[in-house]
C-alpha positions as CSV (number, residue, x, y, z in Angstrom):
1,X,0.0,-0.1,0.1
2,X,1.7,3.3,-1.4
3,X,1.5,6.2,1.3
4,X,1.7,9.4,0.1
5,X,4.0,12.2,2.1
6,X,4.1,15.8,1.5
7,X,7.6,16.2,1.1
8,X,7.6,19.9,1.7
9,X,5.3,20.2,4.9
10,X,7.0,20.8,8.4
11,X,9.3,23.2,10.1
12,X,12.1,20.7,9.4
13,X,11.3,20.1,6.3
14,X,12.5,18.6,3.9
15,X,15.1,17.4,5.3
16,X,13.5,15.5,8.6
17,X,10.3,14.3,6.4
18,X,12.9,13.1,3.7
19,X,15.0,11.3,6.6
20,X,12.0,9.5,8.1
21,X,11.0,8.6,4.8
22,X,14.3,6.6,4.6
23,X,13.9,5.2,8.0
24,X,10.0,4.1,6.9
25,X,11.3,2.4,3.7
26,X,14.0,0.4,5.5
27,X,12.8,-0.4,8.8
28,X,9.3,-1.0,8.5
29,X,9.4,-1.6,4.5
30,X,6.6,1.1,3.8
31,X,6.5,2.3,-0.2
32,X,6.4,5.8,0.3
33,X,5.8,8.3,-2.7
34,X,7.3,11.4,-2.3
35,X,5.3,14.3,-3.4
36,X,7.3,18.0,-3.5
37,X,9.2,19.7,-5.8
38,X,11.4,17.0,-7.6
39,X,14.5,19.1,-7.6
40,X,14.5,19.8,-4.1
41,X,13.8,16.0,-3.0
42,X,16.3,14.7,-5.3
43,X,19.2,16.7,-4.0
44,X,18.5,16.0,-0.5
45,X,18.1,12.4,-1.0
46,X,21.3,12.5,-2.7
47,X,22.8,14.6,0.7
48,X,21.6,11.7,3.1
49,X,23.1,9.2,0.5
50,X,19.8,7.6,-1.4
51,X,19.2,7.4,-4.7
52,X,16.5,8.8,-6.1
53,X,15.2,5.7,-7.5
54,X,14.6,4.5,-4.1
55,X,11.3,6.2,-4.0
56,X,8.1,7.5,-6.3
57,X,8.4,11.0,-6.5
58,X,5.7,13.2,-7.1
59,X,5.9,16.8,-8.3
60,X,4.4,19.1,-6.8
61,X,5.4,23.0,-8.0
62,X,3.8,24.7,-5.3
63,X,3.7,24.2,-1.4
64,X,1.3,26.0,1.7
65,X,3.3,27.7,4.6
66,X,2.8,26.7,8.0
67,X,1.6,30.3,8.5
68,X,-0.4,30.7,5.4
69,X,-4.6,31.3,5.9
70,X,-5.4,27.4,5.2
71,X,-8.4,27.3,2.9
72,X,-7.5,30.3,0.9
73,X,-4.1,28.4,0.2
74,X,-6.0,24.7,-0.4
75,X,-8.1,27.2,-3.0
76,X,-5.4,29.5,-4.5
77,X,-2.5,26.6,-4.9
78,X,-4.1,23.9,-6.6
79,X,-0.7,22.1,-7.5
80,X,0.6,22.5,-3.3
81,X,2.1,18.9,-2.4
82,X,-1.0,18.9,0.5
83,X,-3.3,19.0,-2.8
84,X,-1.5,16.7,-5.0
85,X,-1.1,14.2,-2.1
86,X,-4.4,14.5,-1.5
87,X,-5.3,13.8,-4.9
88,X,-3.2,10.5,-5.0
89,X,-5.6,9.5,-2.0
90,X,-8.5,10.5,-3.9
91,X,-8.3,8.1,-6.9
92,X,-7.1,5.5,-5.3
93,X,-3.5,5.7,-6.0
94,X,-2.2,5.9,-2.6
95,X,-4.0,3.9,0.8
96,X,-3.0,7.3,2.9
97,X,-1.7,10.5,3.2
98,X,0.9,12.1,5.5
99,X,2.0,15.5,6.4
100,X,3.5,17.4,8.8
101,X,2.4,20.9,7.3
102,X,-0.1,23.2,7.7
103,X,-2.8,21.7,9.9
104,X,-5.7,23.8,8.8
105,X,-4.6,23.3,5.3
106,X,-4.1,19.7,5.4
107,X,-8.0,19.4,6.8
108,X,-9.4,21.9,4.4
109,X,-7.6,20.2,1.5
110,X,-9.4,16.4,2.8
111,X,-12.9,17.6,3.1
112,X,-12.3,19.5,-0.2
113,X,-10.7,16.2,-2.2
114,X,-11.8,13.5,-0.1
115,X,-15.1,14.4,1.0
116,X,-16.9,13.1,4.4
117,X,-17.7,9.4,4.9
118,X,-21.5,9.6,4.4
119,X,-23.2,10.1,7.3
120,X,-20.5,11.4,8.9
121,X,-21.4,15.2,10.1
122,X,-17.8,16.4,11.1
123,X,-14.6,14.8,10.5
124,X,-12.4,14.8,14.3
125,X,-8.5,15.1,15.0
126,X,-7.5,12.7,17.4
127,X,-4.7,12.6,19.7
128,X,-3.3,9.5,21.6
129,X,-2.1,10.3,24.8
130,X,0.9,8.0,26.6
131,X,-0.9,7.1,29.7
132,X,-1.4,3.0,28.9
133,X,1.1,0.7,26.5
134,X,-1.7,1.1,23.4
135,X,-2.1,4.8,24.5
136,X,-5.6,6.4,25.1
137,X,-6.9,8.7,22.0
138,X,-8.9,12.1,22.8
139,X,-10.4,13.7,20.3
140,X,-11.3,16.0,19.1
141,X,-8.4,17.9,19.5
142,X,-9.1,20.8,17.2
143,X,-11.6,20.3,14.2
144,X,-14.5,21.2,16.1
145,X,-14.7,23.8,19.0
146,X,-18.7,23.8,19.0
147,X,-20.3,20.7,18.6
148,X,-24.0,18.9,18.9
149,X,-24.3,15.6,20.6
150,X,-24.6,14.1,17.2
151,X,-21.1,15.2,16.8
152,X,-20.0,13.5,20.0
153,X,-21.7,10.6,19.4
154,X,-19.8,10.2,16.3
155,X,-16.3,10.9,17.5
156,X,-17.0,8.1,20.1
157,X,-17.8,5.4,17.3
158,X,-15.1,6.8,15.0
159,X,-12.6,6.7,18.3
160,X,-13.7,3.4,18.7
161,X,-13.1,1.6,15.6
162,X,-9.4,3.7,15.3
163,X,-8.6,2.3,18.7
164,X,-9.6,-1.3,17.5
165,X,-8.3,-1.4,14.5
166,X,-4.9,0.7,14.4
167,X,-4.1,0.6,18.0
168,X,-5.3,-2.8,18.5
169,X,-7.1,-2.3,21.1
170,X,-10.1,-5.3,21.8
171,X,-13.6,-3.9,23.0
172,X,-11.9,-0.1,23.7
173,X,-13.7,1.5,26.5
174,X,-15.1,4.8,26.0
175,X,-15.3,7.6,28.4
176,X,-17.2,11.3,28.0
177,X,-14.6,13.7,29.3
178,X,-16.8,15.7,32.0
179,X,-16.8,17.9,35.1
180,X,-17.9,14.9,37.4
181,X,-18.4,10.9,36.8
182,X,-22.3,10.9,37.7
183,X,-24.7,11.4,35.1
184,X,-26.2,14.9,36.2
185,X,-23.2,16.5,35.7
186,X,-21.8,18.5,33.0
187,X,-24.1,20.8,30.6
188,X,-27.3,19.8,28.8
189,X,-25.3,18.8,25.7
190,X,-23.1,16.2,27.7
191,X,-26.0,15.1,29.8
192,X,-27.6,14.5,26.3
193,X,-24.7,12.7,24.9
194,X,-24.1,10.6,28.0
195,X,-27.9,9.2,27.5
196,X,-26.7,8.3,23.7
197,X,-23.2,6.8,23.9
198,X,-24.9,3.9,25.7
199,X,-27.1,3.1,22.4
200,X,-24.5,3.8,20.1
201,X,-23.0,0.7,19.5
202,X,-19.9,1.1,21.4
203,X,-18.2,0.4,24.8
204,X,-19.2,3.2,26.9
205,X,-18.3,3.3,30.6
206,X,-19.3,6.7,31.5
207,X,-18.2,9.8,32.4
208,X,-14.5,10.7,33.3
209,X,-12.7,13.3,35.0
210,X,-9.5,15.0,33.5
211,X,-7.8,14.2,36.9
212,X,-8.6,10.4,35.8
213,X,-8.0,10.3,32.2
214,X,-4.1,9.6,32.8
215,X,-5.1,6.2,35.2
216,X,-5.8,4.5,32.3
217,X,-9.8,3.6,33.2
218,X,-10.8,4.6,29.1
219,X,-9.0,3.8,26.2
220,X,-11.1,6.8,24.0
221,X,-11.9,10.1,25.4
222,X,-14.6,12.2,23.4
223,X,-15.0,16.2,24.2
224,X,-15.4,18.9,21.7
225,X,-12.2,20.2,19.9
226,X,-11.5,23.6,22.3
227,X,-11.5,21.4,25.5
228,X,-9.5,18.8,24.1
229,X,-7.0,20.9,22.5
230,X,-6.6,22.8,25.5
231,X,-6.4,19.7,27.5
232,X,-3.4,18.1,25.0
233,X,-1.6,21.2,25.3
234,X,-1.9,21.6,28.9
235,X,-0.8,18.1,29.2
236,X,2.7,18.9,26.8
237,X,3.2,22.0,28.7
238,X,3.1,20.1,32.5
239,X,5.4,17.4,30.8
240,X,8.1,19.8,29.4
241,X,8.1,21.6,32.8
242,X,8.8,18.4,34.8
243,X,11.4,17.6,32.7
244,X,12.9,21.2,32.7
245,X,12.9,20.8,36.2
246,X,14.3,17.8,36.6
247,X,17.1,18.9,34.3
248,X,17.8,21.6,36.4
249,X,17.8,19.6,39.7
250,X,20.1,17.1,38.5
251,X,22.3,19.6,37.3
252,X,22.7,21.7,40.2
253,X,24.8,19.4,42.7
254,X,27.6,16.4,42.4
255,X,25.9,13.9,44.0
256,X,22.6,14.6,42.0
257,X,24.9,14.2,38.8
258,X,26.0,10.8,39.8
259,X,22.4,9.9,40.8
260,X,21.2,11.0,36.9
261,X,23.7,8.7,35.5
262,X,22.2,5.9,37.6
263,X,18.5,7.0,36.5
264,X,19.1,7.9,32.9
265,X,18.2,4.6,31.1
266,X,15.0,5.1,33.0
267,X,14.4,8.8,32.5
268,X,14.9,8.4,28.6
269,X,12.6,5.7,28.7
270,X,9.9,8.0,30.3
271,X,11.1,10.9,27.9
272,X,10.5,8.4,24.8
273,X,6.9,7.2,25.9
274,X,6.1,11.5,26.8
275,X,7.2,12.2,23.3
276,X,4.3,13.2,21.0
277,X,6.7,11.3,18.3
278,X,6.3,8.1,19.1
279,X,3.3,8.0,17.8
280,X,3.8,10.0,15.0
281,X,0.8,11.9,14.4
282,X,-2.8,12.4,14.8
283,X,-5.5,10.8,12.6
284,X,-8.4,13.2,10.7
285,X,-11.4,10.4,11.0
286,X,-14.5,10.7,9.2
287,X,-13.1,12.2,5.6
288,X,-13.2,9.6,2.5
289,X,-9.5,8.3,3.1
290,X,-6.5,7.8,5.3
291,X,-5.2,11.2,6.8
292,X,-2.3,11.4,9.5
293,X,-1.6,15.0,10.3
294,X,2.7,14.9,12.2
295,X,3.2,17.9,14.3
296,X,4.7,20.7,12.5
297,X,8.3,20.5,14.5
298,X,8.3,16.6,13.8
299,X,11.6,14.8,13.6
300,X,12.8,12.1,11.6
301,X,11.5,9.5,14.0
302,X,8.0,10.9,14.5
303,X,7.7,11.0,10.4
304,X,8.7,7.4,10.8
305,X,5.9,6.6,13.1
306,X,3.3,8.7,11.4
307,X,3.9,6.9,8.4
308,X,3.6,3.3,10.4
309,X,0.3,4.1,11.8
310,X,-1.0,5.6,8.5
311,X,0.2,2.9,6.6
312,X,-1.6,0.0,9.9
313,X,-4.5,2.3,9.2
314,X,-4.9,1.8,5.5
315,X,-4.7,-1.5,5.6
316,X,-6.9,-2.1,8.6
317,X,-10.5,-2.0,7.2
318,X,-10.9,1.0,9.8
319,X,-12.8,3.2,7.0
320,X,-15.1,0.2,6.3
321,X,-15.8,-0.3,9.6
322,X,-16.6,3.5,10.4
323,X,-19.1,3.7,7.4
324,X,-20.8,0.7,9.1
325,X,-21.0,2.9,12.3
326,X,-21.6,5.9,10.3
327,X,-25.2,4.5,9.2
328,X,-26.5,3.6,12.7
329,X,-29.3,6.1,14.0
330,X,-27.8,8.6,16.7
């Protein structure tokens, strides 16, 4: 299954993007099409000691910058790498698309080019929080700041499918993010969704508070895009703060430095687990194709892992399962 990779998207493109593609091809045997300015891609492959013949290269004469207006850029730059790669998925030439570029542009291009799966009212962005061995899928984390009950029910259904098919979680437990565990807590919208999730064909385990998410009581956490985005960024900020404080503490005294040398393997393992690059990217669920959006500052390892999850999703039957759920009466 060929995966289309936006070679021009991301803060460290094209070097880290192409380095990640090389890792994915050599370590995971994933077939990859590099989409972007052909001469730039070929030059970077040569710089990294790879022959251009090792990859399929699809030329795109334009690229969308990280600071450009998403919808306007997608419409104006028809030959942008994001649009060209998304077209490959639309035509069935590629089984999935991966980009570390402008998130809004990827979403806009996906909606225009692929469209939504029939019955899905809004697509959702999901991210994986590293609070269990398989990770915990949180969605939405930015695609929909304002939601309706139907949206959250469909997020739960799509998230359940992704957790089972791609993350390998059997009968994933789905929880609704709320300010309390009781079914009477939260806004009218959340209370309505609570009553409907029990009939949505998912393994609904009830409400979950923010302070309980890390305890692994659920495999999929459902919320609106505004709340989800704040929660995820707050978690990332706390993790960054803790590691900076540990680094300061361990370098403040000689005996602490000695202790740090002993603890280093465990600390590195923890750092890797907390690193978003471990999961590579976030899936855009609900569009009629497999789309994986990597973080803008992704390095080669993150791109490799995004390609891994994209390949797995493309071969997992995920889209067909979401289509089945989308026909269920809400």
